[in-house]
C-alpha positions as CSV (number, residue, x, y, z in Angstrom):
1,X,-14.6,43.9,16.4
2,X,-17.7,43.1,18.4
3,X,-20.0,44.0,15.6
4,X,-23.2,42.0,15.3
5,X,-25.6,41.8,12.3
6,X,-28.9,40.1,11.9
7,X,-29.3,38.1,8.7
8,X,-32.2,35.9,7.5
9,X,-31.4,32.5,6.1
10,X,-31.6,33.6,2.4
11,X,-28.9,36.2,2.9
12,X,-26.9,33.9,5.1
13,X,-26.8,31.2,2.4
14,X,-24.8,33.5,0.2
15,X,-21.9,33.1,2.7
16,X,-21.7,29.4,1.9
17,X,-21.1,29.1,-1.9
18,X,-19.6,25.6,-1.6
19,X,-22.8,23.6,-1.4
20,X,-23.5,20.4,-3.3
21,X,-26.1,17.7,-3.3
22,X,-23.6,15.1,-4.5
23,X,-20.7,13.7,-2.5
24,X,-20.8,16.3,0.2
25,X,-21.0,14.8,3.7
26,X,-20.6,15.9,7.3
27,X,-17.6,13.5,7.8
28,X,-14.6,12.4,5.8
29,X,-11.9,14.4,4.0
30,X,-11.7,16.9,1.2
31,X,-11.0,15.2,-2.2
32,X,-11.5,18.3,-4.3
33,X,-14.0,20.6,-6.0
34,X,-17.1,19.4,-7.8
35,X,-16.8,21.0,-11.3
36,X,-20.5,20.8,-11.9
37,X,-21.5,23.2,-9.2
38,X,-18.2,24.3,-7.4
39,X,-19.3,22.3,-4.4
40,X,-16.8,20.6,-2.1
41,X,-16.3,16.8,-2.5
42,X,-16.2,15.9,1.2
43,X,-16.4,12.2,1.6
44,X,-15.6,9.3,4.0
45,X,-14.6,6.2,1.9
46,X,-15.2,4.0,4.9
47,X,-18.9,4.8,4.8
48,X,-19.3,2.7,1.6
49,X,-19.9,-1.1,1.4
50,X,-16.1,-1.4,1.1
51,X,-13.4,1.2,1.3
52,X,-11.4,0.0,-1.8
53,X,-10.5,2.4,-4.6
54,X,-8.9,2.1,-8.0
55,X,-7.1,4.9,-9.7
56,X,-6.4,4.9,-13.4
57,X,-4.5,7.7,-15.3
58,X,-1.7,8.2,-17.9
59,X,1.7,9.3,-16.7
60,X,1.7,13.0,-15.6
61,X,-2.1,13.2,-15.1
62,X,-1.8,13.8,-11.3
63,X,-2.8,10.4,-9.9
64,X,0.1,10.1,-7.4
65,X,-0.5,13.7,-6.4
66,X,-4.2,13.1,-5.7
67,X,-3.5,9.9,-3.6
68,X,-0.7,11.4,-1.6
69,X,-3.1,14.3,-0.8
70,X,-5.7,11.8,0.3
71,X,-3.2,10.0,2.5
72,X,-2.0,13.2,4.2
73,X,-5.6,14.3,5.0
74,X,-6.7,10.8,6.1
75,X,-3.8,10.7,8.5
76,X,-5.1,13.8,10.1
77,X,-8.4,12.1,11.0
78,X,-6.7,9.0,12.5
79,X,-6.5,6.7,9.5
80,X,-3.2,4.8,9.3
81,X,-1.5,4.5,5.9
82,X,0.8,1.8,4.5
83,X,2.3,2.5,1.1
84,X,4.1,0.3,-1.4
85,X,6.2,2.8,-3.4
86,X,8.0,1.6,-6.5
87,X,9.2,5.0,-7.7
88,X,10.7,6.8,-4.6
89,X,7.9,9.4,-4.6
90,X,6.8,9.4,-0.9
91,X,10.0,10.2,0.9
92,X,9.3,13.9,1.4
93,X,5.8,13.3,2.7
94,X,6.9,10.5,4.9
95,X,9.6,12.6,6.6
96,X,7.2,15.5,7.0
97,X,4.7,13.5,9.0
98,X,7.3,11.6,11.0
99,X,6.6,8.3,9.2
100,X,8.8,5.2,8.8
101,X,10.5,4.9,5.4
102,X,11.9,1.5,4.5
103,X,14.2,1.3,1.5
104,X,14.4,-2.3,0.5
105,X,17.6,-3.3,-1.4
106,X,20.9,-5.1,-0.7
107,X,22.6,-1.7,-0.5
108,X,20.2,-0.4,2.1
109,X,20.8,-0.7,5.9
110,X,17.2,-1.8,6.4
111,X,16.8,-5.2,8.0
112,X,13.5,-7.1,8.3
113,X,13.5,-10.5,10.1
114,X,10.9,-12.9,8.7
115,X,10.9,-14.8,12.0
116,X,9.5,-11.8,13.9
117,X,6.1,-12.6,15.4
118,X,3.3,-10.1,14.9
119,X,1.8,-8.1,17.8
120,X,-1.5,-9.7,18.5
121,X,-4.3,-8.2,20.6
122,X,-6.9,-11.1,20.3
123,X,-6.3,-14.1,22.6
124,X,-7.3,-16.6,20.0
125,X,-5.0,-15.0,17.5
126,X,-2.2,-15.0,20.1
127,X,-2.6,-18.7,20.7
128,X,-2.1,-19.4,16.9
129,X,0.5,-16.6,16.2
130,X,3.5,-19.0,16.0
131,X,1.7,-21.5,13.9
132,X,0.5,-18.8,11.5
133,X,4.0,-17.4,11.1
134,X,5.5,-20.9,10.5
135,X,3.0,-21.4,7.7
136,X,4.0,-18.0,6.2
137,X,7.7,-19.0,6.5
138,X,7.0,-22.2,4.5
139,X,5.8,-20.0,1.6
140,X,8.7,-17.7,1.9
141,X,11.3,-20.5,2.0
142,X,9.7,-22.2,-1.0
143,X,10.4,-19.0,-2.9
144,X,14.0,-18.8,-1.5
145,X,15.0,-22.4,-1.9
146,X,12.7,-23.7,-4.7
147,X,14.2,-21.4,-7.3
148,X,12.1,-19.0,-9.4
149,X,11.0,-19.6,-13.0
150,X,9.2,-17.2,-15.3
151,X,6.1,-18.3,-17.1
152,X,6.7,-16.9,-20.6
153,X,3.1,-16.7,-21.5
154,X,2.0,-14.6,-18.6
155,X,5.3,-13.1,-17.3
156,X,4.4,-14.3,-13.8
157,X,7.2,-15.5,-11.5
158,X,6.6,-19.1,-10.3
159,X,8.4,-21.0,-7.6
160,X,9.4,-24.7,-8.0
161,X,7.8,-26.9,-5.3
162,X,9.8,-28.7,-2.7
163,X,9.4,-32.5,-2.3
164,X,7.2,-33.9,0.5
165,X,10.4,-35.0,2.3
166,X,12.0,-31.6,2.0
167,X,8.7,-30.0,3.2
168,X,8.7,-32.2,6.3
169,X,12.3,-31.6,7.2
170,X,11.9,-27.9,6.7
171,X,8.8,-27.8,9.0
172,X,10.8,-29.6,11.7
173,X,13.7,-27.3,11.3
174,X,11.6,-24.1,11.6
175,X,9.9,-25.4,14.8
176,X,13.3,-26.4,16.3
177,X,14.8,-23.1,15.4
178,X,12.1,-21.2,17.3
179,X,12.4,-23.7,20.2
180,X,16.1,-23.1,20.5
181,X,15.3,-19.4,20.8
182,X,12.9,-20.2,23.7
183,X,9.7,-19.6,21.6
184,X,6.9,-22.2,21.7
185,X,3.2,-22.1,21.1
186,X,2.7,-20.6,24.6
187,X,2.1,-16.8,24.0
188,X,4.1,-16.0,27.1
189,X,7.3,-17.1,25.3
190,X,6.6,-14.9,22.2
191,X,8.4,-11.8,23.7
192,X,11.7,-13.6,23.5
193,X,14.2,-12.5,20.9
194,X,13.3,-14.3,17.7
195,X,15.7,-16.4,15.7
196,X,17.0,-15.4,12.3
197,X,17.6,-17.0,8.9
198,X,21.2,-17.8,10.0
199,X,19.8,-19.8,12.9
200,X,17.6,-21.8,10.5
201,X,20.6,-22.4,8.3
202,X,22.5,-23.9,11.3
203,X,19.6,-26.0,12.3
204,X,19.2,-27.5,8.8
205,X,23.0,-28.1,8.5
206,X,23.0,-30.1,11.7
207,X,20.1,-32.4,10.6
208,X,20.0,-35.7,8.8
209,X,18.0,-36.4,5.7
210,X,17.5,-33.5,3.3
211,X,18.4,-30.9,5.9
212,X,22.0,-30.3,4.7
213,X,21.0,-30.0,1.1
214,X,18.3,-27.4,2.0
215,X,20.9,-25.5,4.0
216,X,23.1,-25.3,0.9
217,X,20.2,-23.8,-1.1
218,X,19.5,-21.3,1.7
219,X,23.2,-20.2,2.0
220,X,23.0,-17.5,-0.6
221,X,20.5,-15.7,1.8
222,X,22.7,-16.1,4.9
223,X,26.3,-15.7,3.8
224,X,26.1,-15.4,0.1
225,X,25.1,-12.7,-2.4
226,X,21.7,-12.0,-0.9
227,X,22.7,-12.0,2.8
228,X,21.9,-9.2,5.2
229,X,18.5,-7.7,4.3
230,X,16.4,-10.8,5.4
231,X,18.9,-12.7,7.6
232,X,19.5,-10.4,10.5
233,X,17.4,-8.9,13.4
234,X,14.9,-6.2,12.3
235,X,16.3,-2.7,12.9
236,X,13.2,-0.6,11.8
237,X,10.1,0.5,13.6
238,X,7.1,-1.0,11.9
239,X,4.3,0.2,14.2
240,X,4.3,3.8,12.7
241,X,0.9,5.0,11.5
242,X,2.5,6.2,8.2
243,X,4.7,3.4,6.8
244,X,6.3,3.4,3.3
245,X,8.0,0.4,1.7
246,X,10.2,1.7,-1.1
247,X,10.9,-1.2,-3.6
248,X,12.4,0.8,-6.4
249,X,15.9,-0.5,-5.8
250,X,14.9,-4.0,-4.8
251,X,16.9,-6.4,-7.1
252,X,14.9,-8.4,-9.6
253,X,16.0,-11.7,-8.1
254,X,14.9,-10.5,-4.6
255,X,11.7,-8.9,-5.6
256,X,9.4,-11.9,-5.2
257,X,11.0,-12.6,-1.8
258,X,10.8,-9.0,-0.7
259,X,7.2,-8.5,-1.8
260,X,6.2,-11.8,0.0
261,X,7.7,-10.5,3.3
262,X,6.1,-7.0,2.9
263,X,2.7,-8.3,2.0
264,X,2.7,-10.8,4.8
265,X,3.6,-8.1,7.3
266,X,0.7,-6.0,6.0
267,X,-1.7,-8.9,6.3
268,X,-0.6,-9.8,9.8
269,X,-1.0,-6.1,10.9
270,X,-4.4,-5.9,9.3
271,X,-5.7,-9.0,11.0
272,X,-4.3,-8.3,14.5
273,X,-5.1,-4.6,14.9
274,X,-8.3,-3.7,13.1
275,X,-8.0,0.1,13.0
276,X,-9.1,2.2,10.1
277,X,-6.2,1.7,7.7
278,X,-5.4,2.4,4.0
279,X,-3.1,0.3,1.8
280,X,-1.8,2.3,-1.1
281,X,-0.3,0.2,-4.0
282,X,1.3,2.6,-6.4
283,X,2.1,1.4,-10.0
284,X,0.1,-1.8,-9.1
285,X,0.8,-3.4,-12.5
286,X,4.3,-4.1,-11.3
287,X,2.9,-6.4,-8.5
288,X,0.5,-8.0,-10.9
289,X,3.5,-9.5,-12.8
290,X,4.3,-11.8,-9.9
291,X,1.9,-14.6,-9.0
292,X,2.3,-14.4,-5.2
293,X,1.8,-10.6,-5.0
294,X,-1.1,-10.7,-7.6
295,X,-2.8,-13.4,-5.5
296,X,-2.3,-11.3,-2.4
297,X,-4.1,-8.3,-3.9
298,X,-6.9,-10.5,-5.2
299,X,-7.4,-12.1,-1.8
300,X,-7.1,-8.9,0.2
301,X,-9.5,-6.9,-2.1
302,X,-12.2,-9.4,-1.3
303,X,-11.5,-9.6,2.5
304,X,-10.4,-6.1,3.3
305,X,-13.8,-4.8,4.4
306,X,-14.0,-7.2,7.3
307,X,-10.7,-5.8,8.7
308,X,-11.5,-2.1,8.3
309,X,-9.0,-1.8,5.5
310,X,-9.3,0.3,2.3
311,X,-7.0,-0.6,-0.6
312,X,-6.0,2.0,-3.1
313,X,-4.7,0.5,-6.3
314,X,-3.0,3.0,-8.7
315,X,-1.8,2.2,-12.2
316,X,-1.1,3.8,-15.6
317,X,-1.0,0.5,-17.5
318,X,-4.8,0.1,-17.9
319,X,-4.8,-2.5,-20.7
320,X,-2.5,-4.9,-19.0
321,X,-4.2,-4.4,-15.6
322,X,-7.7,-5.0,-16.9
323,X,-6.5,-7.8,-19.2
324,X,-5.6,-10.0,-16.2
325,X,-8.1,-12.0,-14.1
326,X,-6.6,-10.7,-10.9
327,X,-6.8,-7.1,-12.1
328,X,-10.4,-7.3,-13.0
329,X,-11.2,-8.8,-9.7
330,X,-9.5,-6.0,-7.8
331,X,-11.6,-3.5,-9.8
332,X,-14.8,-5.4,-9.2
333,X,-14.3,-5.2,-5.5
334,X,-13.7,-1.5,-5.4
335,X,-16.6,0.9,-4.4
336,X,-14.7,4.0,-5.5
337,X,-13.0,4.7,-8.8
338,X,-10.9,7.7,-9.8
339,X,-10.3,8.2,-13.5
340,X,-8.0,11.0,-14.6
341,X,-6.7,11.8,-18.1
342,X,-6.3,8.6,-20.2
343,X,-4.5,7.7,-23.3
344,X,-6.8,7.2,-26.3
345,X,-6.3,3.4,-26.3
346,X,-7.3,3.2,-22.6
347,X,-10.5,5.2,-23.0
348,X,-12.4,2.4,-24.7
349,X,-11.4,-0.2,-22.2
350,X,-12.5,2.0,-19.2
351,X,-15.7,3.0,-21.0
352,X,-16.7,-0.6,-21.3
353,X,-15.7,-1.5,-17.7
354,X,-17.4,1.5,-16.0
355,X,-20.3,2.0,-18.4
356,X,-19.4,5.6,-19.0
357,X,-21.8,8.0,-20.8
358,X,-20.7,9.4,-24.2
359,X,-19.9,12.8,-22.5
360,X,-17.8,11.1,-19.8
361,X,-15.9,9.1,-22.4
362,X,-15.2,12.2,-24.5
363,X,-13.8,14.1,-21.5
364,X,-11.7,11.2,-20.3
365,X,-8.9,11.9,-22.9
366,X,-9.2,15.7,-22.6
367,X,-8.9,16.4,-18.8
368,X,-6.2,18.8,-17.7
369,X,-3.8,17.7,-14.9
370,X,-5.6,17.2,-11.6
371,X,-9.1,16.8,-13.1
372,X,-11.0,13.6,-13.5
373,X,-14.1,11.5,-12.9
374,X,-14.7,10.5,-9.3
375,X,-17.1,7.6,-8.7
376,X,-18.3,6.7,-5.2
377,X,-21.1,4.2,-5.2
378,X,-23.7,5.4,-7.6
379,X,-22.5,9.0,-7.7
380,X,-20.4,10.3,-10.6
381,X,-18.6,13.7,-10.1
382,X,-16.3,15.7,-12.3
383,X,-13.7,16.6,-9.8
384,X,-10.8,19.1,-9.5
385,X,-8.1,18.1,-7.0
386,X,-7.0,21.1,-4.9
387,X,-4.2,21.5,-2.5
388,X,-2.8,24.2,-0.3
389,X,0.8,25.5,-1.0
390,X,2.1,23.6,2.0
391,X,0.6,20.4,0.8
392,X,1.8,21.0,-2.7
393,X,5.4,21.4,-1.4
394,X,5.1,18.1,0.4
395,X,3.7,15.9,-2.3
396,X,4.5,17.3,-5.8
397,X,6.8,15.5,-8.2
398,X,6.3,18.2,-10.9
399,X,9.9,19.1,-12.0
400,X,9.0,22.8,-12.4
401,X,7.6,23.0,-8.9
402,X,10.5,21.0,-7.4
403,X,13.0,23.3,-9.1
404,X,11.1,26.3,-7.9
405,X,11.3,25.1,-4.3
406,X,15.1,24.4,-4.7
407,X,15.7,27.9,-6.0
408,X,13.5,29.6,-3.4
409,X,10.8,30.8,-5.9
410,X,8.3,28.5,-4.1
411,X,8.2,28.0,-0.3
412,X,9.4,24.6,0.8
413,X,8.0,23.1,4.0
414,X,10.4,22.7,6.8
415,X,10.6,20.2,9.7
416,X,7.8,17.8,10.8
417,X,4.1,18.6,10.6
418,X,2.1,18.5,13.8
419,X,-1.1,16.6,12.8
420,X,-2.8,16.8,16.2
421,X,-4.6,20.2,15.6
422,X,-4.8,20.5,11.8
423,X,-8.0,21.5,10.1
424,X,-8.7,20.6,6.5
425,X,-6.0,22.5,4.5
426,X,-6.9,24.3,1.4
427,X,-10.6,24.9,2.4
């Protein structure tokens, strides 16, 4: 309209009602509204001493909604996202942003080859890539061939150890299997097609000593009940900036094996390519039941900062999570905490852990959906998560909203979102 108007700073300030002295920065993403002063909570989690976050809430309080919103907005500023999804909640969002969605189960067509060598950009890492993967395969094959037992006191899944002779024969068999495929310690050979579990089975079967007996114990994963998913060449793209591992339908007998392969892939990717990256572990209490995956989270929580990784751990089972040594360690190594509505029994536990004031403790069991306490470093904020209609359509699991989209009462996003020129939605 080409109309100009002079304004002094006092008058101009009324045009910016969203101002806050707490958790409002010049960089980062929008987490929500500060309920104390209606300011925007704009924050970059990577600006803290570490980028780890824990999220506690009872079912239906909005924890998955809030974290999916964070993932979508983080992706728009170049942060890669890897998600472990135990409840099939991230499919719509993954499809909308052009991500890779891996459904792990015997009935799925997804194939992941444990013999794949990771892409490595550092020369020292490249020289040791084969050796590191062989060490990883030892742990995996101990799970596969050692048999799994359950510790009745903790519920943790434990693997039976192989004998020293079996370990030595297994090591020789893995090295020979790679060699037959033309892969040696020379990084120039690492572009060759990797072997598969079937090739290892054939190598073991042709050996003397304990090789044939090890082959028999491996057979259920090559031609038996569990064949296919981990015994063939990979058929999925794992270099996508938005990667979801759906483990909902992963059979209980395969879960320790599947989680070992997934977590090892995440660790290799984190070490070899140190971009800003988020690992989202939804319903983390399920991983804490297994010794290998619990140890992984414990180790990664301590080391993630060095590799530019932020871990988001989400759980509704507060008592069990905080009652384990590994769970407490994950919380202790998180600079951000997000506490949404809690059950009465969980309030006392969280109040002791996070040293809540009496007012914060009182509110914790009374928050409406989408509101909670957001802690970043020394700052405590009462936050309201806000999303645009487009974002809501992508990430909601509310049955009423899902039904409204299906009946046309609420607009449903179509196609794939172009993230290259997006501004902060909902602002």
